[in-house]
C-alpha distance (Angstrom), angle and dihedral (degrees) to the residues before:
residue distance angle dihedral
V1 . . .
V2 3.81 . .
K3 3.81 91.7 .
M4 3.80 90.9 51.3
L5 3.81 92.0 48.6
A6 3.81 92.3 47.1
S7 3.79 89.8 51.1
N8 3.81 94.5 45.9
T9 3.81 96.0 46.7
N10 3.83 104.5 26.5
Y11 3.80 88.5 -133.5
A12 3.79 134.4 109.1
T13 3.80 112.5 -86.5
L14 3.79 139.1 -167.8
I15 3.77 138.4 178.5
T16 3.78 134.7 -174.4
G17 3.75 125.4 -138.5
P18 3.81 111.4 -113.8
S19 3.79 119.6 -87.0
Y20 3.78 132.0 -178.0
H21 3.80 121.2 -93.0
R22 3.80 130.2 177.8
T23 3.81 87.6 11.2
K24 3.81 115.7 -162.6
V25 3.78 129.9 -138.8
K26 3.82 112.4 -106.3
F27 3.79 104.2 176.3
I28 3.81 143.7 -11.4
Q29 3.81 123.3 -160.8
L30 3.81 124.6 -173.9
S31 3.81 118.1 -163.1
K32 3.81 131.7 174.8
L33 3.81 115.4 -110.4
R34 3.81 98.7 170.6
E35 3.76 136.4 -18.9
D36 3.79 90.0 -85.1
Q37 3.82 100.0 34.6
I38 3.79 139.5 56.2
L39 3.78 131.0 -172.9
A40 3.81 119.1 -129.7
V41 3.82 114.5 -159.1
I42 3.80 109.5 -163.9
V43 3.81 120.8 -168.7
V44 3.82 122.9 -171.6
E45 3.81 133.5 180.0
G46 3.77 112.9 -61.7
N47 3.85 86.7 39.7
M48 3.80 91.7 -89.8
V49 3.80 107.5 165.2
K50 3.80 131.5 -158.6
N51 3.80 124.1 -171.8
Q52 3.79 111.3 -156.2
I53 3.82 123.4 -174.6
I54 3.80 110.8 -149.6
N55 3.81 122.4 -164.0
L56 3.80 115.0 -138.1
E57 3.78 125.8 -136.7
E58 3.81 90.2 -162.5
P59 3.85 129.0 27.3
M60 3.81 113.2 -99.8
D61 3.79 126.2 -148.1
D62 3.81 125.2 -144.4
E63 3.80 93.8 -101.9
T64 3.81 91.7 55.4
I65 3.82 91.1 48.4
L66 3.81 89.3 51.5
K67 3.82 91.2 50.6
L68 3.81 91.4 49.4
N69 3.81 90.3 49.2
L70 3.79 90.0 53.4
L71 3.81 92.3 45.3
L72 3.81 95.4 49.8
N73 3.81 95.9 43.2
T74 3.79 94.0 44.9
Q75 3.80 92.9 50.5
L76 3.81 102.9 35.0
N77 3.81 108.9 31.4
G78 3.80 112.7 111.4
L79 3.81 94.2 16.3
T80 3.80 128.3 117.9
I81 3.80 119.6 -135.9
E82 3.83 87.6 -106.3
E83 3.81 90.3 57.9
I84 3.81 95.0 54.5
S85 3.79 100.6 94.0
L86 3.80 129.5 -161.5
G87 3.80 88.6 -112.4
M88 3.80 90.8 55.3
I89 3.82 91.4 48.8
K90 3.81 90.7 50.0
T91 3.81 91.1 50.8
L92 3.82 92.3 48.0
K93 3.80 91.3 51.5
E94 3.79 91.8 48.2
Q95 3.81 90.7 51.1
A96 3.81 90.9 47.3
G97 3.83 89.7 54.6
I98 3.80 113.2 -176.7
H99 3.81 88.7 5.6
S100 3.81 94.9 61.6
A101 3.82 88.7 120.0
V102 3.82 87.3 68.6
V103 3.81 90.0 59.3
S104 3.82 89.6 50.3
G105 3.81 90.6 50.4
V106 3.80 92.7 50.1
L107 3.82 92.0 48.7
D108 3.82 90.9 49.6
G109 3.80 89.8 51.4
L110 3.78 91.3 46.5
E111 3.79 92.3 53.0
E112 3.81 91.6 48.9
T113 3.81 91.3 49.0
I114 3.78 94.3 51.0
S115 3.81 91.6 43.8
S116 3.79 90.1 53.8
T117 3.83 90.6 57.7
D118 3.81 88.7 63.5
E119 3.79 95.0 66.5
E120 3.80 121.8 142.9
F121 3.77 106.6 -62.3
P122 3.82 121.9 -144.8
V123 3.80 117.5 -99.1
F124 3.80 119.9 -154.1
T125 3.80 120.0 -163.6
S126 3.78 138.0 -172.9
G127 3.79 139.8 168.8
A128 3.82 97.5 36.0
T129 3.81 89.3 144.2
N130 3.82 89.2 59.0
I131 3.82 84.0 80.5
F132 3.82 88.4 77.0
R133 3.83 89.9 63.1
Y134 3.80 90.0 74.8
P135 3.83 119.2 67.6
E136 3.81 94.3 -149.6
L137 3.82 90.0 58.7
S138 3.81 100.6 34.1
D139 3.81 93.8 76.8
S140 3.81 104.1 124.2
S141 3.83 96.8 -118.1
K142 3.84 95.2 44.0
A143 3.80 93.3 45.2
S144 3.80 91.4 47.0
E145 3.83 91.7 53.3
L146 3.79 92.4 48.3
I147 3.80 94.1 46.9
S148 3.82 89.6 48.7
A149 3.80 90.3 51.8
F150 3.80 89.3 53.6
E151 3.79 93.4 46.9
E152 3.80 98.3 45.2
K153 3.84 93.6 36.6
E154 3.84 95.0 -168.1
Q155 3.82 92.5 112.9
L156 3.80 90.5 44.8
V157 3.81 90.8 52.9
E158 3.81 91.0 52.3
M159 3.80 91.5 48.8
L160 3.80 92.5 48.8
K161 3.80 92.8 46.8
E162 3.80 88.5 54.9
T163 3.81 90.7 49.6
V164 3.81 94.3 49.4
G165 3.80 91.1 45.7
D166 3.80 93.5 50.1
E167 3.80 106.5 102.8
D168 3.83 90.8 -162.9
T169 3.81 91.3 68.2
E170 3.79 90.0 62.8
N171 3.80 90.3 75.7
T172 3.81 96.6 60.1
G173 3.79 102.0 4.5
I174 3.82 89.9 -137.2
Q175 3.81 128.3 93.2
V176 3.82 127.5 -175.2
Y177 3.82 123.4 -155.9
I178 3.80 116.6 -172.3
G179 3.80 120.7 -164.8
S180 3.80 113.0 -53.3
E181 3.84 90.3 13.6
S182 3.81 88.1 75.6
P183 3.83 114.1 108.3
V184 3.82 88.0 -138.2
Q185 3.81 115.5 74.2
T186 3.81 94.6 -151.8
M187 3.82 88.6 60.1
K188 3.80 96.4 55.8
D189 3.82 89.8 114.5
C190 3.79 92.5 50.7
S191 3.75 140.9 68.8
V192 3.77 117.6 -123.0
V193 3.80 122.4 -162.4
T194 3.80 117.3 -171.5
A195 3.78 133.2 -176.8
T196 3.79 128.1 -166.3
Y197 3.80 115.3 -139.6
E198 3.78 122.4 -163.3
L199 3.79 128.3 -157.1
G200 3.79 98.9 -174.5
E201 3.82 133.7 -96.0
G202 3.81 90.8 59.5
M203 3.81 95.3 -56.8
K204 3.79 109.1 145.1
G205 3.77 139.2 164.6
T206 3.79 138.5 169.8
I207 3.78 135.0 -119.5
G208 3.80 117.9 -159.4
I209 3.80 135.5 -171.2
I210 3.81 120.4 -166.4
G211 3.79 124.5 -166.6
P212 3.81 143.8 127.6
K213 3.80 122.0 -48.9
R214 3.81 87.8 -105.6
M215 3.82 92.4 58.0
D216 3.80 119.8 145.4
Y217 3.81 95.2 -99.7
E218 3.80 94.6 -179.0
N219 3.80 92.1 56.0
V220 3.81 92.4 44.4
V221 3.80 94.3 49.7
D222 3.82 91.4 45.5
N223 3.82 90.1 52.9
L224 3.79 91.8 48.9
K225 3.80 93.3 47.7
T226 3.81 90.7 49.6
L227 3.79 92.0 49.3
K228 3.81 92.6 47.6
A229 3.82 89.5 51.4
Q230 3.82 91.6 49.1
L231 3.81 92.6 50.2
D232 3.78 89.8 48.6
S233 3.81 90.7 49.6
I234 3.82 92.7 49.1
F235 3.80 91.4 50.0
K236 3.81 93.2 50.0
K237 3.79 91.8 48.7
E238 3.79 90.6 54.8
């Protein structure tokens, strides 16, 4: 994809592999390990699983464990971590009574599970040498900084995380940064156009095109819209 975009636009391009965002709870299972411990198995979208051992202040019989399983699954299934409010947590703890610590343990495990789905996502790049096509970017120091950013990728990852996390981009899916608007300092002499693609169930990634401030924005946006539509079509076919 990045090679095709670099060829079609004559600019530098990058794309992230999809990662999970706003992941929802699928299932919670509590099981007794010992008299003073239970195991909480937490499953979220993408089949990410967390096993959390919870120490008990009071012994818990099988009927109580069953009731807590029903309570947690009824209240939490289908929710993202952002949708679990303080009021909901308070109510869950009240309903759990003397076993409110179990609810706290499950919520801690849930937060850790969802956080682990937001690991560093892979960034693929192409066309970095296209930078030399444009006199305003081919200055040795500017070009060196840009090439380094593409090779090391840390700055690109930060920029793409910001793009994916920006709720405003969900309306159009495309964001344009011109010059100093760019989140990456080394790209202050460039224009950066990013698009968020979505493959369902919270799976998102970002496509980016980097070029001079005088880039052909119409061509870039058309390419991004076409690519977004193709990804959407492929996902629906599957």
